[in-house]
TIDRENNU-379636 format. One record per residue (C-alpha): x negated, y negated, z negated; residue in three letters; chain; residue number from 1. Coordinates in pm, 1 decimal. Layout:
% TIDRENNU-379636
{site {X; Y; Z}; Ala; A; NUM} ...
//
This chain:
% TIDRENNU-379636
{site {370.5; -622.0; 1428.8}; Unk; A; 1} {site {500.1; -429.0; 1729.0}; Unk; A; 2} {site {603.5; -65.2; 1704.5}; Unk; A; 3} {site {319.2; 163.6; 1804.6}; Unk; A; 4} {site {508.7; 436.6; 1983.4}; Unk; A; 5} {site {199.0; 642.7; 2061.3}; Unk; A; 6} {site {130.6; 704.8; 1693.2}; Unk; A; 7} {site {173.2; 1060.8; 1563.6}; Unk; A; 8} {site {231.7; 933.2; 1209.4}; Unk; A; 9} {site {447.2; 634.9; 1121.7}; Unk; A; 10} {site {218.0; 572.6; 823.9}; Unk; A; 11} {site {-84.9; 731.0; 662.8}; Unk; A; 12} {site {-79.6; 656.3; 291.2}; Unk; A; 13} {site {-409.5; 668.4; 103.4}; Unk; A; 14} {site {-419.1; 657.5; -274.1}; Unk; A; 15} {site {-441.3; 830.5; -607.8}; Unk; A; 16} {site {-288.0; 1177.7; -629.3}; Unk; A; 17} {site {-124.0; 1166.5; -971.2}; Unk; A; 18} {site {131.4; 1371.9; -1159.3}; Unk; A; 19} {site {363.0; 1146.8; -1361.4}; Unk; A; 20} {site {442.8; 1261.6; -1714.9}; Unk; A; 21} {site {750.2; 1057.9; -1806.7}; Unk; A; 22} {site {916.2; 1005.2; -2143.3}; Unk; A; 23} {site {1197.4; 775.1; -2243.2}; Unk; A; 24} {site {1106.6; 577.6; -2553.2}; Unk; A; 25} {site {1185.5; 269.1; -2760.0}; Unk; A; 26} {site {1005.0; -65.1; -2760.9}; Unk; A; 27} {site {894.5; 12.9; -3115.9}; Unk; A; 28} {site {681.6; 301.8; -2988.8}; Unk; A; 29} {site {495.5; 66.5; -2755.1}; Unk; A; 30} {site {436.3; -169.7; -3046.5}; Unk; A; 31} {site {308.8; 110.4; -3268.7}; Unk; A; 32} {site {68.9; 220.3; -2992.5}; Unk; A; 33} {site {-42.6; -139.8; -2920.4}; Unk; A; 34} {site {67.6; -104.5; -2558.1}; Unk; A; 35} {site {157.0; -399.6; -2336.5}; Unk; A; 36} {site {503.8; -341.4; -2194.2}; Unk; A; 37} {site {505.9; -308.0; -1815.3}; Unk; A; 38} {site {128.7; -268.8; -1789.9}; Unk; A; 39} {site {-94.8; 4.1; -1648.8}; Unk; A; 40} {site {-409.8; 95.9; -1839.2}; Unk; A; 41} {site {-677.4; 348.1; -1751.6}; Unk; A; 42} {site {-746.6; 610.9; -2018.4}; Unk; A; 43} {site {-981.0; 906.2; -2057.6}; Unk; A; 44} {site {-876.7; 1267.8; -2090.5}; Unk; A; 45} {site {-900.5; 1263.9; -2470.4}; Unk; A; 46} {site {-658.0; 971.8; -2493.3}; Unk; A; 47} {site {-428.6; 1139.2; -2240.2}; Unk; A; 48} {site {-406.0; 1447.1; -2462.6}; Unk; A; 49} {site {-351.6; 1235.8; -2777.8}; Unk; A; 50} {site {-79.5; 1021.6; -2620.1}; Unk; A; 51} {site {95.1; 1325.6; -2475.9}; Unk; A; 52} {site {118.4; 1474.4; -2824.9}; Unk; A; 53} {site {276.0; 1152.3; -2954.7}; Unk; A; 54} {site {533.6; 1118.2; -2675.5}; Unk; A; 55} {site {881.6; 1260.9; -2695.2}; Unk; A; 56} {site {1033.0; 1505.1; -2447.2}; Unk; A; 57} {site {868.1; 1465.5; -2107.9}; Unk; A; 58} {site {943.3; 1530.8; -1742.2}; Unk; A; 59} {site {657.4; 1605.4; -1501.3}; Unk; A; 60} {site {701.1; 1468.7; -1148.2}; Unk; A; 61} {site {440.3; 1424.0; -877.1}; Unk; A; 62} {site {368.9; 1054.6; -830.5}; Unk; A; 63} {site {105.4; 798.2; -742.0}; Unk; A; 64} {site {185.8; 479.5; -548.2}; Unk; A; 65} {site {82.3; 594.4; -202.5}; Unk; A; 66} {site {216.1; 947.4; -254.0}; Unk; A; 67} {site {554.4; 804.9; -353.1}; Unk; A; 68} {site {559.3; 584.4; -44.3}; Unk; A; 69} {site {463.6; 873.0; 185.5}; Unk; A; 70} {site {740.3; 1088.0; 35.9}; Unk; A; 71} {site {993.8; 809.1; 83.6}; Unk; A; 72} {site {898.7; 771.8; 449.3}; Unk; A; 73} {site {946.4; 1144.9; 502.7}; Unk; A; 74} {site {1283.1; 1128.7; 325.1}; Unk; A; 75} {site {1390.4; 868.4; 580.4}; Unk; A; 76} {site {1319.3; 1120.5; 855.0}; Unk; A; 77} {site {998.6; 948.7; 964.5}; Unk; A; 78} {site {649.0; 1100.0; 984.9}; Unk; A; 79} {site {398.6; 1031.0; 709.3}; Unk; A; 80} {site {64.0; 1158.8; 591.0}; Unk; A; 81} {site {-118.7; 1132.2; 260.9}; Unk; A; 82} {site {-485.2; 1128.4; 164.3}; Unk; A; 83} {site {-572.1; 1174.8; -203.4}; Unk; A; 84} {site {-778.8; 1402.0; -426.6}; Unk; A; 85} {site {-645.7; 1672.5; -658.2}; Unk; A; 86} {site {-839.6; 1935.1; -852.0}; Unk; A; 87} {site {-813.9; 2311.7; -814.2}; Unk; A; 88} {site {-582.8; 2338.8; -1116.7}; Unk; A; 89} {site {-214.4; 2385.5; -1193.2}; Unk; A; 90} {site {-123.9; 2016.0; -1174.0}; Unk; A; 91} {site {-311.7; 1987.3; -845.1}; Unk; A; 92} {site {-119.0; 2283.6; -705.3}; Unk; A; 93} {site {207.6; 2128.2; -821.8}; Unk; A; 94} {site {122.7; 1797.0; -657.3}; Unk; A; 95} {site {32.2; 1963.4; -326.4}; Unk; A; 96} {site {348.3; 2174.4; -331.1}; Unk; A; 97} {site {574.7; 1877.9; -404.9}; Unk; A; 98} {site {438.3; 1644.0; -139.9}; Unk; A; 99} {site {417.5; 1901.8; 137.6}; Unk; A; 100} {site {764.3; 2036.9; 53.6}; Unk; A; 101} {site {890.7; 1680.3; 101.1}; Unk; A; 102} {site {759.1; 1685.4; 457.2}; Unk; A; 103} {site {438.7; 1486.6; 412.2}; Unk; A; 104} {site {120.6; 1592.0; 593.0}; Unk; A; 105} {site {-142.5; 1644.7; 320.2}; Unk; A; 106} {site {-465.8; 1818.1; 411.9}; Unk; A; 107} {site {-725.8; 1659.2; 179.2}; Unk; A; 108} {site {-953.9; 1927.9; 38.7}; Unk; A; 109} {site {-912.6; 1998.6; -333.3}; Unk; A; 110} {site {-1189.7; 1917.7; -578.7}; Unk; A; 111} {site {-1366.5; 2217.8; -730.8}; Unk; A; 112} {site {-1582.6; 2204.0; -1042.7}; Unk; A; 113} {site {-1501.1; 1844.2; -1135.2}; Unk; A; 114} {site {-1249.0; 1660.9; -1353.3}; Unk; A; 115} {site {-886.2; 1768.5; -1378.3}; Unk; A; 116} {site {-603.3; 1640.4; -1159.3}; Unk; A; 117} {site {-495.7; 1289.7; -1253.7}; Unk; A; 118} {site {-188.5; 1226.2; -1462.0}; Unk; A; 119} {site {-5.2; 910.5; -1566.5}; Unk; A; 120} {site {174.2; 906.0; -1901.0}; Unk; A; 121} {site {473.0; 681.1; -1828.0}; Unk; A; 122} {site {681.6; 540.5; -2111.6}; Unk; A; 123} {site {1024.0; 417.3; -2001.4}; Unk; A; 124} {site {1207.9; 179.8; -2235.9}; Unk; A; 125} {site {1589.3; 138.2; -2241.0}; Unk; A; 126} {site {1571.5; -156.3; -1996.3}; Unk; A; 127} {site {1412.3; 69.9; -1733.8}; Unk; A; 128} {site {1068.4; -93.3; -1759.9}; Unk; A; 129} {site {773.8; 143.5; -1741.0}; Unk; A; 130} {site {438.4; 128.5; -1919.1}; Unk; A; 131} {site {172.8; 348.3; -1760.7}; Unk; A; 132} {site {-131.9; 513.0; -1916.7}; Unk; A; 133} {site {-336.1; 672.5; -1642.8}; Unk; A; 134} {site {-613.5; 930.8; -1651.1}; Unk; A; 135} {site {-762.3; 918.6; -1300.3}; Unk; A; 136} {site {-954.6; 1245.6; -1318.6}; Unk; A; 137} {site {-1001.4; 1397.1; -973.4}; Unk; A; 138} {site {-865.4; 1080.3; -806.1}; Unk; A; 139} {site {-1200.5; 914.5; -863.5}; Unk; A; 140} {site {-1367.6; 1176.6; -645.8}; Unk; A; 141} {site {-1201.6; 1060.9; -323.7}; Unk; A; 142} {site {-1490.2; 972.7; -90.2}; Unk; A; 143} {site {-1539.8; 843.9; 264.6}; Unk; A; 144} {site {-1581.6; 1206.5; 372.3}; Unk; A; 145} {site {-1210.8; 1255.4; 298.6}; Unk; A; 146} {site {-1118.1; 989.8; 556.4}; Unk; A; 147} {site {-1080.0; 1163.5; 893.7}; Unk; A; 148} {site {-1113.0; 934.1; 1195.2}; Unk; A; 149} {site {-866.9; 1123.8; 1413.3}; Unk; A; 150} {site {-597.7; 1116.1; 1144.2}; Unk; A; 151} {site {-641.9; 744.3; 1082.9}; Unk; A; 152} {site {-639.6; 658.2; 1453.2}; Unk; A; 153} {site {-311.0; 842.2; 1505.2}; Unk; A; 154} {site {-115.8; 655.6; 1236.6}; Unk; A; 155} {site {83.1; 342.7; 1317.5}; Unk; A; 156} {site {-6.9; 185.0; 983.1}; Unk; A; 157} {site {-264.9; 273.8; 719.5}; Unk; A; 158} {site {-118.9; 201.7; 375.7}; Unk; A; 159} {site {-366.8; 157.7; 89.8}; Unk; A; 160} {site {-295.4; 118.5; -280.0}; Unk; A; 161} {site {-473.8; -140.4; -491.6}; Unk; A; 162} {site {-557.2; 117.2; -757.6}; Unk; A; 163} {site {-807.9; 266.0; -511.1}; Unk; A; 164} {site {-1029.7; -31.4; -585.0}; Unk; A; 165} {site {-1114.2; 105.8; -932.1}; Unk; A; 166} {site {-1339.8; 404.8; -847.5}; Unk; A; 167} {site {-1648.1; 302.9; -640.8}; Unk; A; 168} {site {-1637.2; 602.8; -405.1}; Unk; A; 169} {site {-1267.2; 552.2; -339.3}; Unk; A; 170} {site {-1338.1; 186.2; -264.5}; Unk; A; 171} {site {-1579.8; 299.7; 6.7}; Unk; A; 172} {site {-1311.4; 532.1; 143.2}; Unk; A; 173} {site {-1069.7; 237.9; 145.7}; Unk; A; 174} {site {-1310.4; 26.8; 352.4}; Unk; A; 175} {site {-1381.6; 311.2; 595.0}; Unk; A; 176} {site {-1010.7; 371.3; 654.3}; Unk; A; 177} {site {-946.9; 1.0; 720.8}; Unk; A; 178} {site {-1236.3; -19.3; 967.6}; Unk; A; 179} {site {-1129.9; 294.2; 1156.0}; Unk; A; 180} {site {-770.3; 172.8; 1171.3}; Unk; A; 181} {site {-861.7; -162.3; 1322.2}; Unk; A; 182} {site {-1104.2; 0.5; 1563.0}; Unk; A; 183} {site {-810.0; 209.8; 1687.0}; Unk; A; 184} {site {-581.3; -93.4; 1711.2}; Unk; A; 185} {site {-375.3; 9.1; 1408.6}; Unk; A; 186} {site {-246.4; -204.1; 1123.6}; Unk; A; 187} {site {-364.9; -196.8; 762.9}; Unk; A; 188} {site {-126.6; -252.6; 471.3}; Unk; A; 189} {site {-218.8; -300.3; 105.9}; Unk; A; 190} {site {-5.1; -285.3; -203.7}; Unk; A; 191} {site {-146.7; -479.3; -498.5}; Unk; A; 192} {site {-10.1; -203.5; -727.2}; Unk; A; 193} {site {-24.1; -383.0; -1062.7}; Unk; A; 194} {site {-91.8; -732.9; -1198.4}; Unk; A; 195} {site {-363.0; -594.9; -1427.7}; Unk; A; 196} {site {-528.4; -437.2; -1124.2}; Unk; A; 197} {site {-515.0; -779.4; -954.9}; Unk; A; 198} {site {-679.9; -936.8; -1259.4}; Unk; A; 199} {site {-970.5; -695.7; -1226.6}; Unk; A; 200} {site {-1025.0; -744.9; -855.6}; Unk; A; 201} {site {-870.3; -1080.1; -762.9}; Unk; A; 202} {site {-1167.7; -1218.9; -571.2}; Unk; A; 203} {site {-1219.6; -898.5; -376.5}; Unk; A; 204} {site {-850.8; -869.4; -284.7}; Unk; A; 205} {site {-843.8; -1230.4; -167.2}; Unk; A; 206} {site {-1156.1; -1169.1; 37.6}; Unk; A; 207} {site {-992.9; -867.2; 206.1}; Unk; A; 208} {site {-679.1; -1067.4; 283.2}; Unk; A; 209} {site {-857.8; -1379.1; 409.6}; Unk; A; 210} {site {-1094.9; -1171.7; 624.2}; Unk; A; 211} {site {-788.8; -1020.7; 800.0}; Unk; A; 212} {site {-880.0; -672.8; 675.5}; Unk; A; 213} {site {-518.5; -663.3; 554.5}; Unk; A; 214} {site {-238.0; -713.1; 808.2}; Unk; A; 215} {site {52.7; -655.5; 569.2}; Unk; A; 216} {site {54.2; -717.5; 194.0}; Unk; A; 217} {site {304.1; -569.9; -51.9}; Unk; A; 218} {site {335.8; -731.2; -395.8}; Unk; A; 219} {site {590.4; -811.7; -661.4}; Unk; A; 220} {site {646.0; -1151.9; -818.3}; Unk; A; 221} {site {409.1; -1096.7; -1110.2}; Unk; A; 222} {site {131.4; -963.0; -887.1}; Unk; A; 223} {site {143.9; -1247.2; -636.1}; Unk; A; 224} {site {135.7; -1508.1; -914.0}; Unk; A; 225} {site {-156.8; -1327.5; -1074.0}; Unk; A; 226} {site {-338.9; -1318.7; -739.5}; Unk; A; 227} {site {-322.2; -1697.8; -714.3}; Unk; A; 228} {site {-356.7; -1761.0; -1088.5}; Unk; A; 229} {site {-40.2; -1964.5; -1112.1}; Unk; A; 230} {site {289.3; -1950.9; -1299.3}; Unk; A; 231} {site {452.7; -2130.5; -1003.9}; Unk; A; 232} {site {604.5; -1869.4; -772.8}; Unk; A; 233} {site {647.6; -2118.8; -488.4}; Unk; A; 234} {site {278.7; -2208.1; -508.2}; Unk; A; 235} {site {184.9; -1839.9; -490.6}; Unk; A; 236} {site {406.7; -1790.7; -185.9}; Unk; A; 237} {site {247.1; -2092.4; -20.2}; Unk; A; 238} {site {-93.5; -1935.2; -84.6}; Unk; A; 239} {site {-12.8; -1598.2; 64.8}; Unk; A; 240} {site {164.1; -1762.5; 358.2}; Unk; A; 241} {site {-163.3; -1935.4; 441.4}; Unk; A; 242} {site {-385.4; -1633.1; 381.6}; Unk; A; 243} {site {-194.4; -1333.8; 523.9}; Unk; A; 244} {site {-9.4; -1285.1; 851.5}; Unk; A; 245} {site {272.3; -1084.5; 687.5}; Unk; A; 246} {site {371.2; -1025.0; 324.4}; Unk; A; 247} {site {661.0; -842.7; 161.1}; Unk; A; 248} {site {729.4; -973.3; -189.9}; Unk; A; 249} {site {976.0; -798.8; -421.0}; Unk; A; 250} {site {1151.7; -991.3; -698.3}; Unk; A; 251} {site {1359.4; -731.1; -880.5}; Unk; A; 252} {site {1718.3; -841.8; -929.1}; Unk; A; 253} {site {1650.4; -1147.3; -709.8}; Unk; A; 254} {site {1577.5; -933.6; -404.8}; Unk; A; 255} {site {1279.0; -984.5; -178.5}; Unk; A; 256} {site {1096.6; -1230.9; 43.4}; Unk; A; 257} {site {935.8; -1152.2; 377.3}; Unk; A; 258} {site {667.4; -1411.3; 444.9}; Unk; A; 259} {site {495.2; -1489.3; 775.3}; Unk; A; 260} {site {289.1; -1786.6; 887.2}; Unk; A; 261} {site {598.6; -1946.9; 1036.9}; Unk; A; 262} {site {900.0; -1805.4; 849.2}; Unk; A; 263} {site {1021.0; -1695.6; 507.0}; Unk; A; 264} {site {1314.0; -1453.9; 496.2}; Unk; A; 265} {site {1504.6; -1411.1; 171.0}; Unk; A; 266} {site {1721.0; -1107.7; 107.6}; Unk; A; 267} {site {1928.9; -1015.9; -199.6}; Unk; A; 268} {site {1898.8; -658.4; -331.5}; Unk; A; 269} {site {2164.3; -389.8; -285.1}; Unk; A; 270} {site {2391.9; -346.7; -583.7}; Unk; A; 271} {site {2277.3; -82.9; -831.8}; Unk; A; 272} {site {2537.5; 11.5; -1090.7}; Unk; A; 273} {site {2297.3; 170.8; -1337.8}; Unk; A; 274} {site {1927.0; 90.2; -1352.3}; Unk; A; 275} {site {1758.4; 389.5; -1518.1}; Unk; A; 276} {site {1386.5; 372.4; -1437.1}; Unk; A; 277} {site {1196.1; 107.9; -1240.3}; Unk; A; 278} {site {905.9; 346.8; -1174.6}; Unk; A; 279} {site {831.4; 351.9; -802.2}; Unk; A; 280} {site {1067.5; 71.9; -697.6}; Unk; A; 281} {site {792.3; -112.4; -510.8}; Unk; A; 282} {site {655.8; 211.7; -366.5}; Unk; A; 283} {site {989.9; 304.2; -215.6}; Unk; A; 284} {site {1054.1; -49.5; -95.4}; Unk; A; 285} {site {731.2; -6.9; 101.9}; Unk; A; 286} {site {865.1; 324.3; 240.9}; Unk; A; 287} {site {1160.5; 149.6; 397.0}; Unk; A; 288} {site {964.6; -152.2; 514.9}; Unk; A; 289} {site {690.5; 56.5; 679.8}; Unk; A; 290} {site {946.0; 282.4; 847.9}; Unk; A; 291} {site {1120.8; -24.8; 982.8}; Unk; A; 292} {site {789.6; -158.5; 1116.0}; Unk; A; 293} {site {714.9; 173.4; 1287.1}; Unk; A; 294} {site {1061.4; 168.3; 1444.6}; Unk; A; 295} {site {1017.8; -187.9; 1571.6}; Unk; A; 296} {site {1300.1; -332.6; 1359.9}; Unk; A; 297} {site {1327.6; -707.4; 1293.0}; Unk; A; 298} {site {1147.5; -803.0; 972.2}; Unk; A; 299} {site {1468.7; -886.3; 787.2}; Unk; A; 300} {site {1594.4; -534.4; 864.7}; Unk; A; 301} {site {1266.5; -384.8; 744.8}; Unk; A; 302} {site {1323.6; -564.5; 415.0}; Unk; A; 303} {site {1686.2; -449.3; 396.7}; Unk; A; 304} {site {1581.5; -88.6; 451.8}; Unk; A; 305} {site {1318.5; -130.6; 180.7}; Unk; A; 306} {site {1585.5; -253.0; -58.0}; Unk; A; 307} {site {1805.2; 49.0; 12.7}; Unk; A; 308} {site {1517.9; 285.1; -68.9}; Unk; A; 309} {site {1426.9; 98.3; -387.7}; Unk; A; 310} {site {1791.0; 105.9; -500.6}; Unk; A; 311} {site {1797.8; 485.3; -482.3}; Unk; A; 312} {site {1478.6; 528.9; -680.2}; Unk; A; 313} {site {1570.8; 306.2; -975.4}; Unk; A; 314} {site {1899.6; 489.7; -1027.5}; Unk; A; 315} {site {1724.8; 794.5; -1179.2}; Unk; A; 316} {site {1413.2; 906.8; -1365.6}; Unk; A; 317} {site {1104.6; 950.1; -1148.9}; Unk; A; 318} {site {952.3; 785.3; -843.9}; Unk; A; 319} {site {1045.0; 1044.5; -581.9}; Unk; A; 320} {site {1388.0; 1043.3; -408.7}; Unk; A; 321} {site {1652.3; 1275.3; -550.0}; Unk; A; 322} {site {1873.1; 1244.1; -242.6}; Unk; A; 323} {site {1787.6; 1198.6; 125.0}; Unk; A; 324} {site {1698.3; 839.3; 196.0}; Unk; A; 325} {site {1804.7; 895.0; 556.3}; Unk; A; 326} {site {2161.9; 936.6; 429.6}; Unk; A; 327} {site {2142.6; 613.5; 230.5}; Unk; A; 328} {site {1997.5; 436.1; 534.7}; Unk; A; 329} {site {2280.0; 566.2; 752.5}; Unk; A; 330} {site {2534.3; 434.4; 503.5}; Unk; A; 331} {site {2359.8; 100.3; 536.6}; Unk; A; 332} {site {2401.4; 102.1; 914.4}; Unk; A; 333} {site {2058.3; 230.5; 1016.3}; Unk; A; 334} {site {2047.0; 490.1; 1294.0}; Unk; A; 335} {site {1704.9; 634.8; 1372.6}; Unk; A; 336} 
//
């Protein structure tokens, strides 16, 4: 994947515009609520209100996979855009303020007269694992009309989140963005988002990958094994190596793999003294990797930059950087 120096955006990230409502909790709470630790489930607004009342003290932070990635790219000093749907309500205004204040280009029109802005009730256990309960709300109203050809054609890479495959209209927007990107000679990246999401749409995701709709796949170890319905990680890697030209696979404390048709690069993670919250680790890894791609860095350096970004995000609550990722990158020897 060569650097596309004529691009006005290093990446255009398309996904669900969500405000994260985060609470630290004990494993016993998950058991009492019959929640599967580490999972993401879709809930309606009534359940969102009920769960919120049962949670402890919360922190509200703008989130969403693609929004987190776009914010991370901007924090690295690169240029990113975001496409996602918020409602004309207080949470929607907060989301728009947060992402634009971070330096991300976000011009998607707000939804008026429909469901409320999406929120994800995130329960973080003492080991840093997060269990997400997501009310999609206005996210589901993203349509092909929100995908602007000129914006897509001017982005080096279009980055799509797997969660977009849930709402039918957003799925159509996903396909339109991928088609426009390839027509303009741009690359299309997909993050699988969640192993439960992969379970729902395995055949469709594999079809997208094998049809070369996807140029770069992001996944973690659980997601890639779920995609190939195997408990054997090596077998899953062999599958994606055959099916996709480039994949970036994160493995938590074991680091990451960068997989091409001809090579597999293994990289250990940076040291993190205190893991607080794993929310957004994969999103921010993608921030670094995509920025490296846009800058024409060797793949192993793209992965190293991704690891630096992920290390910052897991050291605190929330999936948006609390310090400039450009500074962390500079400490790691990167000079943009």
